[in-house]
C-alpha positions in Angstrom: 20.5 -1.1 0.9 17.9 1.5 -0.1 16.5 4.0 2.3 14.2 2.6 4.9 10.8 4.1 4.5 8.8 2.1 7.1 9.9 0.3 10.2 7.9 -1.7 12.6 9.9 -2.7 15.8 8.3 -5.2 18.1 4.8 -3.9 17.4 2.2 -5.5 19.6 -1.5 -4.8 20.1 -4.4 -6.1 22.1 -8.0 -5.4 23.0 -8.6 -6.2 26.6 -7.3 -9.7 27.1 -7.3 -10.6 23.4 -3.8 -10.5 21.9 -4.0 -9.5 18.3 -0.4 -8.6 17.2 2.7 -10.0 18.9 6.2 -8.5 18.2 5.7 -7.6 14.5 9.0 -6.6 13.0 9.1 -5.2 9.5 11.5 -3.1 7.5 10.4 -1.7 4.1 12.8 0.0 1.7 12.0 2.8 -0.8 10.5 1.4 -4.0 9.3 -1.9 -2.6 5.8 -3.0 -3.3 4.6 -5.4 -0.6 1.5 -7.6 -0.4 0.3 -8.6 3.0 -1.8 -11.8 3.3 -3.1 -13.7 6.3 -6.1 -15.6 7.7 -9.2 -13.8 8.8 -8.8 -12.2 12.2 -5.0 -12.2 12.1 -4.7 -8.4 12.6 -4.0 -7.1 9.1 -6.4 -4.2 9.5 -5.0 -3.5 13.0 -1.5 -3.3 11.7 -2.6 -1.1 8.8 -4.3 1.4 11.2 -1.2 1.4 13.4 1.0 2.3 10.5 -1.5 5.0 9.4 -1.4 6.4 12.9 -5.1 6.3 13.7 -4.7 3.5 16.2 -1.1 3.4 17.6 0.1 0.0 18.9 0.0 -0.7 22.6 3.7 -1.7 22.5 6.6 -1.2 20.1 7.3 1.6 17.6 6.5 2.4 14.0 8.5 4.9 12.1 7.8 6.4 8.6 10.7 8.1 6.9 12.6 7.9 10.2 9.8 9.7 12.2 7.8 7.9 14.9 4.2 7.4 13.8 1.9 8.5 16.6 -0.9 10.1 14.5 -1.8 10.4 10.8 0.8 12.3 8.9 2.0 13.2 5.4 4.5 10.3 5.3 1.7 7.7 5.1 -1.2 7.7 2.7 -4.0 5.2 2.3 -6.6 4.0 -0.2 -9.5 2.0 1.2 -11.8 -0.6 -0.5 -14.6 2.0 -0.5 -13.7 5.0 -2.5 -13.2 8.1 -0.4 -14.4 10.7 -2.9 -16.5 13.8 -2.6 -19.7 13.5 -4.6 -19.8 17.3 -5.3 -16.3 17.4 -6.9 -15.1 16.3 -10.3 -12.4 13.7 -10.6 -9.8 16.4 -11.1 -11.0 18.5 -8.1 -11.2 15.4 -5.9 -7.5 14.6 -6.7 -6.5 18.2 -6.1 -8.5 18.6 -2.9 -5.7 17.3 -0.6 -3.2 19.9 -2.0 -5.8 22.6 -1.4 -6.0 21.8 2.3 -2.3 21.3 2.6 -1.1 24.5 0.8 -3.8 27.0 1.7 -6.2 28.1 4.4 -9.8 29.3 4.1 -8.7 32.9 5.0 -6.0 32.8 2.3 -8.5 31.6 -0.3 -10.9 34.4 0.6 -8.5 37.3 1.1 -5.8 36.4 -1.4 -8.2 35.3 -4.1 -6.0 36.0 -7.1 -3.0 34.2 -5.7 -5.3 31.3 -4.7 -6.8 31.2 -8.3 -3.3 30.8 -9.7 -2.3 28.2 -7.2 -5.5 26.3 -7.8 -4.7 26.1 -11.5 -1.3 24.6 -10.7 -2.9 22.1 -8.4 -5.5 21.1 -11.0 -2.7 20.7 -13.5 -0.9 18.3 -11.2 -4.2 16.4 -10.7 -4.7 16.2 -14.5 -1.2 14.7 -14.9 -1.9 12.1 -12.3 -5.3 11.2 -13.8 -3.5 10.7 -17.1 -1.1 8.4 -15.4 -4.0 6.2 -14.1 -5.7 6.3 -17.6 -8.4 8.7 -16.6 -7.4 11.7 -18.6 -10.7 11.5 -20.4 -12.7 11.7 -17.2 -11.3 14.7 -15.4 -14.6 16.6 -15.4 -16.8 13.6 -14.4 -18.4 13.5 -11.0 -18.2 10.2 -8.9 -21.8 9.2 -9.8 -20.9 9.4 -13.4 -18.0 6.9 -13.0 -17.7 3.2 -12.7 -16.4 1.6 -9.6 -13.0 1.0 -11.2 -12.8 4.6 -12.3 -13.6 5.8 -8.8 -10.9 3.6 -7.4 -8.4 5.0 -9.9 -9.4 8.5 -8.7 -8.9 7.5 -5.1 -5.4 6.2 -5.9 -4.5 9.4 -7.7 -5.9 11.4 -4.8 -3.4 9.6 -2.5 -0.5 9.7 -4.9 -0.7 13.5 -5.4 0.3 14.0 -1.7 3.5 12.1 -2.4 3.5 9.9 0.7 6.6 8.1 1.6 4.5 4.9 1.8 1.1 4.3 0.4 -1.2 1.7 2.1 -3.8 -0.1 0.0 -6.5 -1.8 2.1 -8.2 -4.5 -0.1 -8.3 -1.8 -2.8 -9.8 -4.0 -5.5 -12.0 -6.2 -3.4 -15.3 -4.7 -4.5 -14.5 -4.7 -8.2 -15.3 -7.2 -11.0 -12.6 -9.4 -12.2 -11.9 -7.5 -15.5 -11.6 -4.2 -13.7 -9.5 -5.7 -11.0 -7.0 -7.0 -13.6 -6.8 -3.5 -15.2 -5.9 -1.9 -11.8 -3.4 -4.7 -11.1 -1.6 -3.7 -14.3 -1.7 -0.1 -13.1 0.2 -1.1 -10.0 2.8 -2.8 -12.2 3.1 0.4 -14.1 4.0 2.2 -10.9 6.5 -0.5 -10.2 8.0 0.1 -13.7 8.4 3.7 -12.7 10.5 2.6 -9.7 12.7 0.5 -12.0 13.1 3.4 -14.4 14.1 5.7 -11.5 16.7 3.3 -10.1 18.2 2.9 -13.6 19.2 6.6 -13.6 20.2 6.7 -10.0 17.1 8.3 -8.6 15.1 7.3 -5.5 12.1 5.2 -6.7 8.9 7.2 -6.2 6.4 4.6 -5.1 6.6 2.5 -2.0 3.4 0.5 -1.4 2.0 -1.9 1.2 -1.2 -3.6 0.0 -3.4 -5.9 2.1 -5.2 -8.5 -0.1 -6.9 -11.8 0.5 -6.1 -13.0 -3.1 -2.9 -15.0 -3.3 -2.7 -14.7 -7.1 -3.0 -10.9 -6.8 -0.5 -10.7 -4.0 2.2 -12.6 -6.0 1.4 -10.8 -9.3 1.6 -7.2 -8.2 4.3 -7.3 -5.5 8.0 -7.8 -5.4 7.8 -9.0 -1.7 5.1 -10.9 0.1 4.4 -10.9 3.8 2.4 -13.5 5.7 0.8 -12.3 8.9 -0.6 -15.2 11.0 -1.6 -16.4 14.4 -0.7 -20.0 13.3 2.8 -20.4 14.8 4.3 -21.8 17.9 3.6 -18.6 20.0 0.2 -17.9 18.3 -1.6 -17.7 21.7 0.1 -14.3 22.1 -1.1 -13.0 18.8 -0.2 -12.9 15.1 3.2 -12.0 13.8 5.2 -12.1 10.5 5.5 -15.8 9.7 6.4 -15.4 6.0 8.6 -12.8 4.3 10.0 -13.7 0.9 10.6 -12.1 -2.5 7.7 -12.5 -5.1 8.1 -12.9 -8.8 8.5 -9.6 -10.6 6.1 -8.9 -13.5 6.3 -6.0 -16.0 3.1 -4.3 -17.2 3.1 -6.2 -20.6 4.1 -9.6 -19.2 1.6 -12.4 -19.7 -0.4 -13.5 -16.6 1.5 -16.7 -16.1 0.3 -17.7 -12.6 1.8 -21.2 -13.0 5.1 -19.5 -12.2 4.3 -19.3 -8.6 2.1 -22.3 -7.8 4.9 -23.6 -5.6 5.1 -20.4 -3.7 1.3 -20.4 -3.2 1.5 -23.8 -1.7 4.2 -22.7 0.6 2.1 -19.7 1.7 -0.9 -21.9 2.4 1.3 -24.1 4.6 3.2 -21.3 6.4 0.4 -18.8 6.8 -3.0 -20.4 6.5 -2.8 -23.9 8.0 -3.9 -23.9 11.6 -2.3 -27.4 12.1 1.2 -26.1 11.4 3.1 -25.1 14.6 6.4 -23.8 13.2 8.6 -21.1 14.6 7.6 -17.7 13.3 10.9 -17.2 11.6 11.0 -20.4 9.6 9.7 -18.8 6.4 11.2 -15.3 7.0 14.1 -14.8 4.6 13.5 -11.8 2.4 16.6 -9.8 3.4 18.8 -12.9 3.2 17.4 -13.7 -0.3 17.7 -10.1 -1.3 21.4 -9.9 -0.3 22.2 -13.2 -2.2 20.4 -11.8 -5.3 22.4 -8.5 -5.1 25.7 -10.3 -4.9 25.0 -12.6 -7.8 
């Protein structure tokens, strides 16, 4: 099995008497791209904030790259639905900004100016390379107000990727975009997944491990290789939501046609297991990813 990048062990959270998460267990290996879906109010954002480290869980443990997550750290990056860009910086300098804060201090930039200037050019070169990767090489000198929403979101993703987090969280990253732009960015995620495949083929660790929260089932099944259902609709739902669905998703390549009919059956299964409040199944009834994964590896 690949290196475990993220682990959630019996993670629970509550607000006063309201139980939100109940014994969430999750193991994510390097190179996996997961989509998390679930009903409104099931705690998807709460789980994401716990993994990020801004709101640690009340019980249980989260580890990223083997290190307990108790606060924000370099192992975990995030891209929100609303683009976290600086209006006064170009696309390239927005992407390079994190490296500047990580690799230098204000005093170093002032008192070691010539060294800082050289380092800044190296950081900007890395930023340019990433902007090329997300198809924004032509826009490196544009400011946020000069870019479309889709362009700004590409910059935000490059801004996160340049820090090389062990896992990247995407919180409804395409929710505010029009359908055509959303589809373009979905293909961009498939291109990152293709990079993982290419890395594995030569014996390297896949560079991109991604956990994306989305409310679109088509999107979840299209861009991921594994789909997680978080829901309060299970036999112990009074104690909070947990993982009630964990199965492989169809794998698409960047140039594959969008044949959503391939997973109509899995969509129906998700609606039943995750979104139907009348279903009262045990939370593990639809949790079989690692079992399915092992069977596939042996075949």
